[in-house]
C-alpha positions as CSV (number, residue, x, y, z in Angstrom):
1,M,-7.1,38.5,32.7
2,R,-4.8,41.5,33.3
3,L,-5.2,44.4,30.8
4,D,-1.6,44.3,29.7
5,K,-1.7,40.6,29.0
6,F,-5.0,40.9,27.0
7,L,-3.4,43.6,24.8
8,K,-0.5,41.2,24.1
9,V,-2.6,38.0,23.6
10,S,-5.0,39.8,21.3
11,R,-2.0,41.3,19.5
12,I,-3.3,44.9,19.7
13,I,0.2,45.7,21.2
14,K,3.1,43.5,20.3
15,R,4.8,43.1,23.7
16,R,3.5,42.9,27.2
17,T,6.1,45.4,28.5
18,V,5.0,47.9,25.9
19,A,1.4,47.4,26.9
20,N,2.4,47.9,30.6
21,D,4.3,51.1,29.7
22,A,1.2,52.4,27.7
23,C,-1.0,51.8,30.8
24,D,1.5,53.6,33.1
25,A,1.6,56.6,30.7
26,E,-2.2,56.8,30.8
27,H,-2.6,56.0,27.1
28,V,-5.2,53.3,27.8
29,S,-8.7,53.6,29.1
30,V,-11.4,51.1,29.8
31,N,-15.1,52.1,29.7
32,G,-14.1,55.8,29.7
33,K,-11.7,55.6,32.7
34,R,-7.9,55.5,32.8
35,A,-6.9,51.9,33.5
36,K,-3.8,50.4,35.1
37,A,-2.1,47.3,33.7
38,S,-3.5,45.2,36.5
39,Y,-7.2,46.0,35.5
40,D,-9.2,42.8,35.1
41,V,-10.6,42.7,31.5
42,K,-14.1,41.2,31.1
43,E,-16.2,40.5,28.0
44,G,-18.1,43.7,26.9
45,D,-15.4,46.1,28.1
46,V,-14.5,49.0,25.7
47,I,-10.8,49.6,25.5
48,E,-9.5,52.9,24.1
49,I,-5.8,53.2,23.2
50,T,-4.1,56.4,22.1
51,F,-1.1,56.0,19.8
52,G,0.2,59.6,19.3
53,Q,-2.5,61.3,17.3
54,R,-4.4,58.0,16.5
55,T,-6.9,56.4,18.8
56,L,-8.0,52.8,18.6
57,K,-11.3,51.8,20.2
58,V,-12.1,48.1,20.6
59,K,-14.8,46.1,22.3
60,V,-13.7,42.9,24.1
61,L,-15.7,39.9,22.7
62,N,-13.7,37.0,24.3
63,V,-11.0,36.5,26.9
64,K,-8.6,33.6,26.4
65,E,-5.2,32.9,27.9
66,F,-3.7,31.8,24.6
67,T,-4.8,32.5,21.0
68,P,-3.1,31.5,17.7
69,K,-2.1,34.5,15.6
70,S,-4.7,33.7,13.0
71,E,-7.5,33.9,15.6
72,A,-6.3,36.9,17.6
73,S,-8.6,39.4,16.0
74,S,-11.6,37.3,17.0
75,L,-11.1,38.4,20.7
76,Y,-12.1,42.0,19.9
77,E,-14.2,44.1,17.6
78,V,-12.9,47.5,16.3
79,L,-15.3,50.4,17.0
80,E,-15.5,53.6,15.0
C-alpha cells in the first residue's frame, strides 16, 4: 500500500492529500530515510512524521485497504 494511503487509512493524517503534501515536503521518513508518497509500506516499517516541533514515530503492525475508525489504531504501534 502507498505511504500516503496508509497514513490516511490508519488515521495518522486526516486526508490523503495532506499526507501526500507532507511526503513532498520531506516531513515523513521510513526506516530512517526520507520517503515519497508512493513508497510501498510493509509490516515492520518504522514511520517518522514531523509536525512542526513535534515528531511522531510509529511501527507498522498491519496493512489493510480499509479499517473502521474504531480499529484504525491497531494498524500501528506508537514508539517513544
